N, C-alpha and C positions, 0 to 999 in steps of 0.2 A: 703149478701150487694155485691153493684157492681167491676168490676175489680176496675173500678178509685180509688174508694173510701179504696179498701186491698191499695193500691198505694200511695195514703194519709198517712195512718195511716202507712206502712211502713217508709215513708219517715219521719212520725211523732217522730215516736219509731228509726230512725237514728240518729234525731237531736237531739236526746235528751242524748242518745249516747253518741253522739260528746261531747254534754256538759257536764256531768259527766267525762269524760273518764278525761276530761281535770281540770275541777273544780276543783272535787274530788279528782285528782292525783296530782295534787300541792298544794292541801291543806292540804292530808297527807305529802307529804314529808315537806312540809313550818314549817309544828308541829315538822317533825324531827329534821330540820337545826335548829328548833327556840329553841327546848328544850337542843341540843346537843351543842349551845353556850351559852346557864344557865349553864347547866353540867360543860364545860370548864372554866368561873367565877369563878363558885363555887368549883374547885379544881385548882384555880391558887395559887400556892407556896405563894404569894406576900398578900393572903387575910387574912393572919393576922396581914398585915401593914394597914390594911383599903380598904373599897370596894372603894373608888376612883380611891386608886393606881389600884386597879386592870383593872379597867378599861381603865384606860392609857399603862395596859405593856398586854393588850389582845386585842388590834386592832381588828385582823383578828375575834374574839367571838362577839367583839361588832357589828363590821359590817354584818356580818352573820346575828342577832337577828332582827338586823333593817334589812335591809335585807326581809327576813321569815317575817316579817308584809308588809311589804309593799308590797310584790311579791303576797299575796294572793290576794291583789282588784285585780293583772295585772292577775290572772290566773281566777280570776271570765270573768272581762273583758275581756279574750282573746277569753275564752268557748262561751262564749257568742255568739262573732264573726264568733268562725267558728263551733256554734250550726246553727246559720242562712246561712253561706256558705252552711252549709250540705244541708242545706235544698231546699236552690237555684239550687245547682248545680245537685240534685238529681227531682228540678220539670221538669228546661231543658234535663236533660238527657230522662227524661221520656217524654219529647212532652208534657206536660201538664200546657201549658202558654195561650191555646187558649183560657179561660177564660177574658185573660186581654180584649180583644176591648166590645166584649159585657156587660162587667163591665163597663169600662172609656165612654163610651157613655150612658148608664144611669145613668154614675154620674152627667157626661156634660147634661143632658138630666133634672135629678134634678135642677142642678143650672143653668141652664138655665129659667126656670118653677120660680124660686124661687126669681132671679133679671129679665130682662125681654131680649124678644130673642133675637134685636137682639145683647147682653150687648160683646159676641166676640169682636164686631166690633168698640166699645168704651173702651178695656181693656186698660190703660194707668200702673198700676200695676202688671204686670205676675206673679210676687209673689204672687198675690192673688190666681191664679188659682188655684198654689198647694197645699195651702191651703185649700183652698176648695175641692182641691181635696181628700185631705186626712182627711179632714171633711168628705166625704163621704162613706170613706173604714169603717172609725171608725164608723159610723152609721148602717150599712150593717151588718145583723145580719144574712146575707143566705150564706156566705163565710165561711171557715176554718180561722184555725189559719194559714195554710201556706200560702195561698193564699191571708190572711193579711199580711203576712213578706212583699210579694212579689211584691205587690200593695206599698204599703207603700215604703220601699225601691226606685219603679223603680219610685213611686210621687215626694221624696224628690232630689231621684240624678237629674231627670229632668230639662234640661237644657231649659228655654222657651225665651232667651234674639238673640237667632237667629233663632226662627219662625217669620215667616209672619201670621198673621192669616187672610189676605186678600185674600191671596191664594186659588185657588179650591179643595185642599184637604184637607179635613173633618182635622180636627182639632185631632178627635179621632182614627186615622187610622195614625195622624203621632205622639201622644202621645201612641199609643198601639206600635206601630213601635223601639221607644227610650227607652219604657220598655223591648223591649223583648230583646234588647239591650246591657239593662245593666242586665239582667240576664242569656244574654247566655254569657258575659263578664266575670261571675263570676266564675274563676279557681277552678282547682280542689283541694278539699279543704287540708290544707297538714299541715305538725306536727310539722313542722320546729320553730316557736315562742317556742313552746312547750315543745323543745330540747330545743332551745337558755339556758331558764328560769332554766329547770333543770341545765344546764352546769352550765352556773354559779354560782346556788348555791353549786352545789359539789366540782365547784374552792375554792368558799371561803371557803365550809366548811372544803378539805385537809387543806389549808393554817392555819385557824382556828388550829385544829389539831397537826400538825409543825412545827409552827412558834410558 
């Protein structure tokens, strides 16, 4: 196995661990908060007067239960974002973005062959370029999952409105530069949002227990 393959495997493992840490950590804590809210409602002194009254007299427990259900989805969404950010940051840190230019050249060549040689000069709907590039990424079986994520993100964030298709600089070079800039702009992954969500649940749990 080549050193580059080992690095990609390491990046994939880091990305998977980053996803698991947030997704399962948030899920477990949300389940704990959910069960705590249920127990508070069932142990309420007002339960003998009807469950409707219990709900009215325990607003923080109600909020804790609802918040726990909603936050599960937020944790999974945050986990996916954090995993992608981890992969792209590691890709840039290990200087493994050299594949972007040759791949972009290949994709543009495929698109040109499928249409006509002078298709770039007649392009009016620039969004079509992004769609076709993303389709090329989808059909490419020679790239790994990390490379696919990097290309998909780069092409999705690609802004073509300020590009002049008549200029001398090759389109592939311009697109490659923009994608590299997108990957380079990805900051070091942060757990701030995760701990913020945990903190909000902790505050609501304390309020439900105390008040």
